[in-house]
C-alpha positions in Angstrom: 15.8 5.6 -13.5 13.0 5.3 -16.3 14.1 1.8 -17.3 14.2 0.5 -13.9 10.4 1.2 -13.4 9.1 0.1 -16.8 6.9 -2.5 -15.1 5.0 0.5 -13.6 4.1 1.7 -17.0 4.9 -0.3 -20.1 2.6 1.6 -22.4 5.3 4.5 -23.0 8.3 6.0 -21.4 9.2 9.9 -21.8 11.8 12.1 -20.3 11.4 16.2 -20.1 14.2 18.4 -19.3 14.3 22.0 -18.3 17.7 23.5 -16.8 18.2 21.9 -13.3 15.1 19.6 -13.5 14.5 16.3 -15.4 11.2 14.6 -14.9 10.7 10.7 -16.4 7.5 8.6 -16.6 6.3 5.2 -17.4 2.7 5.2 -18.5 0.2 2.9 -17.7 -2.6 4.0 -20.0 -6.0 4.2 -17.9 -7.7 7.4 -19.0 -7.7 9.0 -22.2 -5.9 6.1 -24.0 -4.6 8.5 -27.1 -1.2 9.8 -27.2 -2.4 13.1 -25.8 -2.5 11.4 -22.4 1.5 10.7 -22.4 3.8 12.3 -19.6 5.5 14.1 -18.6 2.7 16.6 -19.4 2.9 20.3 -19.8 0.5 23.1 -19.4 -0.8 24.9 -22.4 1.7 27.8 -21.8 4.5 25.5 -21.1 5.3 26.9 -17.6 4.3 23.9 -15.6 5.1 20.2 -16.1 4.0 17.3 -14.3 4.6 13.4 -13.9 1.5 11.8 -12.1 1.3 8.1 -10.6 -2.4 7.3 -9.7 -5.6 8.6 -10.2 -7.4 11.8 -9.5 -10.8 10.3 -9.1 -12.9 13.5 -9.4 -11.2 15.0 -12.3 -14.6 15.2 -14.0 -16.0 17.3 -11.5 -12.8 19.4 -11.1 -12.6 19.9 -14.7 -16.0 21.4 -14.9 -15.1 23.8 -11.9 -11.8 24.9 -13.6 -13.6 27.0 -16.2 -11.4 29.0 -18.6 -8.5 26.6 -18.5 -7.7 25.6 -22.4 -8.0 21.8 -21.8 -6.3 19.7 -24.8 -6.9 16.2 -23.3 -9.5 14.1 -21.3 -7.1 13.2 -18.5 -6.9 13.5 -14.9 -3.2 14.5 -15.3 -3.9 17.6 -17.1 -6.9 18.5 -14.6 -4.3 18.2 -12.1 -2.1 21.0 -14.0 -5.3 23.2 -14.1 -5.8 22.8 -10.4 -2.2 23.8 -9.5 -2.3 26.6 -12.0 -5.5 27.9 -10.4 -5.0 27.0 -6.5 -1.2 26.6 -6.2 -0.4 24.2 -3.4 -3.9 24.3 -2.0 -5.0 22.3 -5.1 -4.3 19.4 -2.8 -7.4 19.9 -0.7 -9.5 19.7 -3.8 -8.3 16.3 -4.9 -10.0 12.9 -4.1 -7.7 10.1 -5.4 -4.6 8.0 -4.9 -1.5 9.9 -6.1 2.3 10.8 -6.0 3.3 13.5 -8.4 6.0 15.5 -9.4 5.5 19.2 -10.9 8.1 21.5 -12.1 7.0 25.0 -12.3 9.2 26.8 -14.5 7.7 30.4 -13.5 9.2 29.7 -10.0 11.9 27.4 -10.8 10.6 25.2 -8.1 9.9 21.4 -7.8 6.5 20.7 -6.0 5.9 17.0 -5.1 3.1 15.4 -3.0 1.8 12.1 -1.8 -2.1 11.4 -1.3 -3.7 11.4 2.1 -2.9 7.7 3.3 0.1 6.9 1.2 -1.4 4.6 -1.4 1.0 5.8 -3.8 4.8 5.8 -2.9 7.5 8.5 -3.2 11.2 8.0 -2.2 13.9 10.7 -2.3 17.6 11.0 -1.7 18.8 14.5 -1.2 22.4 14.6 -2.0 25.0 16.9 0.1 25.6 19.4 -3.0 21.6 20.3 -3.0 20.8 17.8 -6.0 17.6 15.8 -5.4 16.8 12.4 -7.0 13.1 11.4 -6.3 11.0 8.4 -7.7 8.2 5.8 -7.1 10.7 3.1 -6.2 13.8 2.8 -4.5 15.5 0.9 -7.3 15.1 4.0 -9.5 17.2 6.0 -6.9 20.1 3.3 -7.0 19.7 3.4 -10.8 20.6 7.2 -10.4 24.0 6.4 -8.6 22.7 6.2 -4.8 24.8 3.5 -3.1 22.7 0.4 -2.5 23.9 0.1 1.3 21.4 -1.3 3.9 20.5 0.7 6.7 21.5 -1.3 9.6 19.2 0.5 12.1 16.0 -0.2 10.1 17.1 -3.9 9.8 17.5 -4.1 13.5 14.1 -2.2 14.3 12.5 -4.7 12.0 14.1 -7.8 13.4 13.8 -6.9 16.7 10.5 -5.5 17.2 8.9 -6.0 13.7 8.6 -2.3 12.9 8.9 -1.0 9.5 7.1 1.4 7.2 6.3 3.3 10.4 8.5 6.5 9.5 10.4 8.2 6.9 13.3 5.7 7.3 13.7 2.9 4.7 16.0 -0.4 4.7 18.4 1.7 2.4 20.8 4.2 3.7 20.3 7.5 2.3 16.7 7.0 1.1 13.8 8.4 2.7 10.0 8.0 2.1 7.8 11.1 1.8 5.2 10.5 4.3 1.7 10.3 3.5 -0.3 13.5 3.4 3.0 15.5 2.9 4.6 17.5 0.1 7.9 18.7 -0.6 9.4 21.6 -2.5 13.0 21.9 -3.9 14.4 25.3 -5.4 17.9 25.9 -6.2 19.2 23.2 -3.9 16.9 23.9 -1.1 14.6 21.1 0.1 11.6 21.5 2.3 9.0 19.1 3.5 5.6 19.9 4.9 2.4 18.0 6.0 -1.0 18.9 4.1 -3.2 16.3 5.6 -3.6 15.0 9.2 -6.3 12.2 9.9 -6.4 13.0 13.4 -6.8 16.8 13.1 -9.5 16.2 10.5 -11.4 13.7 12.8 -10.9 15.8 16.1 -11.4 14.5 19.6 -15.2 14.8 19.8 -17.5 11.9 19.0 -20.3 12.0 16.5 -23.4 11.9 18.5 -26.0 12.1 15.7 -28.8 9.5 15.4 -27.3 6.3 14.0 -29.6 6.4 11.2 -28.1 9.8 10.0 -24.7 8.5 10.2 -25.8 5.3 8.3 -27.4 7.4 5.3 -24.4 9.7 5.1 -21.7 6.8 5.3 -23.8 4.7 2.6 -24.2 7.7 0.2 -20.4 8.3 0.4 -19.5 4.7 0.1 -21.6 4.5 -3.0 -19.8 7.5 -4.5 -16.4 6.3 -3.7 -16.9 2.9 -5.7 -18.7 4.7 -8.6 -15.7 7.3 -8.9 -13.3 4.2 -8.8 -14.8 2.7 -11.8 -13.6 5.5 -13.9 -11.5 3.9 -16.4 -11.2 3.6 -20.2 -9.8 0.1 -19.5 -11.6 -3.0 -18.0 -11.9 -3.1 -14.3 -12.0 -6.2 -11.8 -12.5 -6.7 -8.0 -10.5 -8.7 -5.6 -12.6 -10.8 -3.3 -12.4 -13.0 -0.2 -14.9 -14.7 1.8 -15.1 -11.8 4.4 -17.1 -8.6 5.4 -15.1 -6.3 3.6 -15.1 -8.1 0.5 -19.0 -8.7 0.8 -19.2 -4.8 1.3 -17.2 -4.1 -1.8 -19.4 -6.7 -3.8 -22.7 -5.3 -2.5 -21.7 -1.5 -3.2 -20.2 -2.7 -6.7 -24.0 -4.2 -7.3 -25.6 -1.1 -5.9 -23.6 1.2 -8.1 -23.6 -0.9 -11.4 -26.9 -2.7 -10.9 -27.6 -6.4 -10.7 -26.4 -7.1 -14.1 -22.7 -6.1 -13.5 -20.4 -8.6 -15.1 -17.1 -7.3 -13.9 -14.6 -10.0 -13.4 -13.8 -11.2 -9.7 -10.4 -12.5 -8.5 -9.4 -14.5 -5.5 -6.6 -16.4 -4.6 -6.3 -20.3 -3.5 -3.6 -22.7 -2.1 -5.2 -25.9 -2.1 -5.6 -26.0 1.6 -9.3 -26.1 2.6 -8.3 -24.9 6.3 -7.3 -21.5 4.7 -8.9 -21.0 1.2 -12.1 -18.8 1.0 -13.1 -20.1 -2.4 -16.4 -21.7 -1.0 -17.3 -18.3 0.6 -16.6 -16.4 -2.5 -18.5 -18.8 -4.8 -21.5 -18.3 -2.4 -21.1 -14.7 -2.5 -21.3 -14.7 -6.2 -23.9 -17.3 -6.7 -26.8 -15.1 -7.6 -24.7 -12.4 -9.5 -23.3 -12.1 -13.2 -19.7 -11.9 -12.1 -17.3 -14.4 -13.6 -14.9 -15.8 -11.0 -11.1 -16.2 -11.7 -9.2 -18.2 -8.9 -5.5 -17.8 -9.1 -3.5 -20.8 -7.6 -0.4 -20.6 -5.3 1.4 -23.9 -4.6 4.2 -24.5 -2.3 6.5 -25.3 -5.3 5.9 -21.6 -6.8 7.2 -20.0 -3.8 10.9 -20.1 -4.0 11.1 -18.4 -7.4 8.0 -16.1 -6.8 9.6 -14.8 -3.7 12.8 -13.7 -5.2 10.8 -12.1 -8.0 8.5 -10.3 -5.6 11.5 -9.3 -3.5 13.2 -7.6 -6.2 10.1 -5.5 -6.9 9.4 -4.8 -3.4 13.0 -3.6 -2.6 12.1 -4.1 1.1 10.7 -7.0 3.2 7.3 -7.7 2.6 4.5 -9.8 4.1 5.2 -13.4 3.4 2.9 -15.9 1.7 -0.1 -13.8 1.6 1.7 -11.1 -0.5 3.0 -13.8 -3.0 -0.5 -15.2 -3.2 -1.8 -11.8 -4.2 1.1 -11.1 -6.5 0.1 -14.2 -8.3 -3.5 -13.0 -8.6 -2.4 -9.7 -10.1 -0.5 -11.7 -12.8 -3.9 -13.7 -13.4 -6.0 -10.5 -13.7 -3.5 -8.7 -16.2 -3.3 -12.1 -18.3 -7.5 -12.0 -18.3 -7.3 -8.5 -19.3 -8.1 -6.6 -16.2 -5.8 -3.6 -15.8 -7.6 -1.9 -12.9 -8.7 -3.8 -9.7 -10.7 -2.6 -6.6 -10.3 -4.2 -3.2 -11.2 -3.7 0.4 -8.3 -2.4 2.2 -8.9 -0.3 5.2 -12.1 -1.3 6.7 -10.5 -3.0 9.8 -8.8 0.1 10.6 -11.5 2.4 9.8 -14.3 0.2 12.0 -12.0 -1.5 14.6 -12.1 -4.8 13.0 -9.1 -6.6 14.5 -9.5 -8.9 17.3 -7.0 -7.0 19.9 -9.1 -3.8 19.7 -11.4 -5.5 22.0 -8.7 -7.2 24.4 -9.1 -6.1 27.9 -5.3 -6.1 28.4 -5.1 -2.7 26.4 -2.6 -4.0 23.9 -0.5 -1.3 22.5 2.4 -3.1 20.8 3.0 -1.7 17.6 3.4 -4.8 15.5 0.7 -7.1 16.8 0.2 -10.4 14.5 -3.5 -10.9 14.1 -4.7 -14.1 15.8 -1.6 -15.3 17.4 -0.5 -15.6 21.1 3.3 -16.2 20.9 5.8 -13.4 20.3 6.1 -12.4 16.6 9.7 -11.5 16.7 13.1 -13.1 18.2 15.2 -10.3 19.6 17.5 -12.8 21.5 18.5 -14.3 18.0 20.3 -11.0 17.3 23.8 -10.3 18.4 23.7 -7.7 21.2 25.8 -5.2 19.3 23.3 -5.3 16.2 20.3 -5.5 18.6 21.5 -2.4 20.2 20.8 -0.3 16.8 17.2 -0.8 17.0 15.5 2.4 17.2 12.5 2.4 19.7 9.1 3.2 18.3 6.2 4.5 20.3 3.4 5.8 18.1 2.3 9.2 19.0 -1.0 9.4 21.0 -3.1 11.9 18.8 -6.5 10.7 20.6 -7.5 10.7 24.1 -9.3 7.7 23.8 -7.5 4.1 23.8 -9.6 2.7 20.6 -9.2 5.5 18.3 -5.4 5.5 19.3 -5.2 2.0 18.3 -7.1 2.7 15.0 -4.8 5.8 14.3 -1.7 3.8 15.3 -2.7 1.1 12.8 -3.9 3.4 9.8 -0.9 5.9 10.0 2.1 4.2 11.3 2.0 0.2 11.3 -0.5 -2.0 9.5 -1.9 0.2 6.9 1.2 1.8 5.5 3.1 -1.9 5.4 0.0 -3.4 3.4 -0.2 -0.3 1.1 3.4 -0.6 0.1 3.1 -4.5 -0.4 0.3 -3.9 -2.5 1.4 -1.3 -4.6 4.4 -3.0 -5.6 2.7 -6.5 -6.6 0.1 -4.8 -8.4 2.6 -2.6 -10.4 4.7 -5.6 -10.8 2.0 -7.1 -13.1 1.3 -3.6 -14.7 -2.0 -3.2 -13.0 -3.4 -0.5 -11.0 -5.0 -1.2 -7.5 -7.6 1.3 -6.3 -8.8 1.3 -2.8 -12.3 2.5 -2.5 -12.6 2.3 1.2 -9.6 4.6 1.6 -11.7 7.6 0.8 -10.7 10.2 3.5 -14.4 11.2 4.0 -15.4 7.7 4.9 -12.4 7.1 7.2 -13.2 10.6 8.9 -16.8 9.7 9.3 -16.1 6.2 10.8 -13.2 7.4 13.1 -15.9 10.0 14.7 -18.1 7.4 15.9 -18.3 6.5 19.5 -16.9 3.1 20.5 -20.1 0.9 20.8 -20.6 1.8 17.2 -17.4 0.0 16.3 -17.1 -2.8 19.0 -18.9 -4.9 21.4 -17.9 -7.9 23.4 -18.3 -10.3 20.6 -17.1 -8.4 17.4 -16.0 -5.4 15.8 -17.4 -3.2 12.8 -20.5 -3.2 14.5 -22.3 -0.3 12.6 -20.6 -1.4 9.4 -22.4 -4.9 9.6 -25.7 -3.2 10.1 -25.2 -0.9 7.3 -24.0 -3.7 4.9 -27.2 -5.9 5.9 -29.0 -2.9 4.1 -27.0 -3.5 1.1 -26.5 -7.4 0.5 -28.4 -9.0 -2.1 -30.3 -12.1 -1.0 -27.6 -15.0 -1.3 -24.4 -13.0 -0.4 -23.1 -13.7 3.1 -19.8 -12.9 4.7 -17.6 -15.5 6.1 -16.5 -15.3 9.7 -13.2 -13.2 10.3 -10.1 -15.4 9.7 -6.8 -13.5 10.3 -4.6 -16.1 8.4 -5.1 -16.5 4.6 -2.4 -18.8 3.6 -0.8 -22.0 4.9 2.5 -20.1 5.4 3.1 -21.7 8.8 2.6 -25.3 7.5 4.5 -24.9 4.3 7.6 -23.3 6.1 7.7 -26.5 8.3 6.9 -28.7 5.6 7.4 -28.6 2.0 9.5 -25.4 2.1 11.5 -26.3 5.1 14.7 -26.7 3.0 14.3 -23.5 1.1 13.5 -21.6 4.0 16.7 -23.2 6.1 19.0 -22.3 3.0 17.8 -18.6 2.9 18.1 -18.4 7.0 21.8 -19.8 6.7 22.3 -16.9 4.1 20.8 -14.3 6.5 23.1 -15.6 9.4 26.1 -15.0 7.3 25.1 -11.4 6.3 27.8 -8.9 7.3 30.1 -11.5 8.5 27.6 -13.0 10.9 27.5 -9.4 12.9 23.7 -9.3 12.6 22.4 -12.6 13.7 23.4 -15.1 16.5 23.7 -18.3 14.3 23.2 -20.7 17.1 20.3 -19.0 18.6 18.8 -18.8 15.2 19.3 -22.8 14.6 17.7 -23.5 17.8 14.7 -21.6 17.4 14.2 -22.5 13.7 14.3 -26.2 14.9 11.7 -25.4 17.6 9.5 -23.8 15.1 9.8 -26.8 13.0 9.0 -29.0 15.9 5.7 -27.4 16.0 6.4 -24.9 18.8 4.8 -21.3 18.5 1.6 -20.3 16.6 3.0 -17.9 14.1 5.9 -17.7 11.5 6.7 -14.1 11.6 10.2 -14.5 12.7 10.9 -17.2 10.2 9.7 -14.7 7.5 11.8 -12.0 8.8 15.0 -14.2 8.8 13.9 -15.3 5.1 13.5 -11.7 4.1 17.2 -10.9 5.2 18.3 -13.9 3.3 16.5 -12.8 0.1 18.0 -9.2 0.4 21.5 -10.7 0.7 20.9 -12.7 -2.3 19.4 -9.9 -4.1 21.7 -6.9 -3.2 22.0 -4.8 -6.3 25.5 -5.9 -8.1 26.0 -2.4 -9.4 24.5 0.8 -10.4 24.5 3.4 -13.2 26.8 6.5 -13.2 24.9 9.4 -11.2 22.8 11.5 -13.8 24.0 14.6 -15.1 21.6 17.0 -16.8 22.4 18.5 -20.1 21.9 22.0 -19.4 22.5 24.0 -16.0 
């Protein structure tokens, strides 16, 4: 299990065992680079042992609050141990960060595991019939523990028919569940329990924030500066990911506000050589009067076949097409240039209602909309009737009485953001880099979600109040490009230079399970129509490619089930 996740932490690997419990860890050294920061880490009295993936950003403040604890390191990991020792499970409410952790309490003979509020960091588990629990950051580690790598047909049918995935605890693999964001689990003597500890809708509440706009602006900008400042805590180099849009402009402006005009952290962006999509001119204009060096990461059509296989192996499940591949190449470039930690602007569209369909008059409620397109994203008619019948309908719960916040909640908690966070965690860790999301501070999200509709959208645009606030921060010469939903020429490449590659993988997909999933004739006709230029999105084509990649990369074998040395 540890070996399968070495990319997540190449700096050291260790295992701890205590009776029925074994904890393993791959360390990516970020805070306190000394050997004292190695994990699994035990408390001073040896009763608590933890493995932590991610960062507790407010660990300095918590450490000052946790007086009397005999700290031996400068790490956020040890602060987590002290917080649990002081507050027990309620320690979670004190944490600002992105995290998934496993904590073995030897006093209670209990495992306590938790995931952060928005699920920036992953956690998967398999509960065996005899009470044994296997749990890890990636699914491949569970397969390494002996969990049979059998595809979940219902998950695949739901994805191919409706485009839904990462919207529930179900994964694309039988017997493997995802611990939901904002949840924790406990295990003791073979008994497993899962509970929620954070609920966005509950924290926001049904009422709107009717305070004067100026008061909201001041509070939000103060929190925004603090969020970025906390995410620069690192003992290794930090960089920023930029595109040409408003969110990147906001991130850059806050970095300048926090670090000063002389900030020289490296900025990274990806390019594909297609001026219709590349945002390099906008990024250069944003950086024109700053000290930030810019590193552009190129992706060419010829790179895609090998890169797609590599990324698919690290993702374990279908991912987001060429934009994910371009982003994966960016993390490779960042690591090669020395940046180990990167910040980006995920979450603003959900937080401030930036997607165009939020303003649509038809009240669109489809759970898998493709931004900027009008043709259907999926082709359920290309599935065999028997396979299509396996699809599990998904209707996001209506946790807000108003339409706009329902859509925001759906995208933040059940559709767009969970998918994007999963893609981005895997491709950043594939390159042994850590991705931090300053806009996913829950205090920012809750404040934005409480605002009335007219502070988020109007007839022409979204993010109304955010645009007004950012204008107060933007240095002269920094501009935001118009919002563009498509960032790579995926549609053109799959019809053009990648057509033969795509067709080969689609044929592999058609042959999956003896042809029981896809209707080969219908798929061929649909792909031919797509290549002829009909349809304005390639989502369904990438779905078939994803199934082809999964068929090619299916694990050939797994290690024997792990047996503890003591019982």
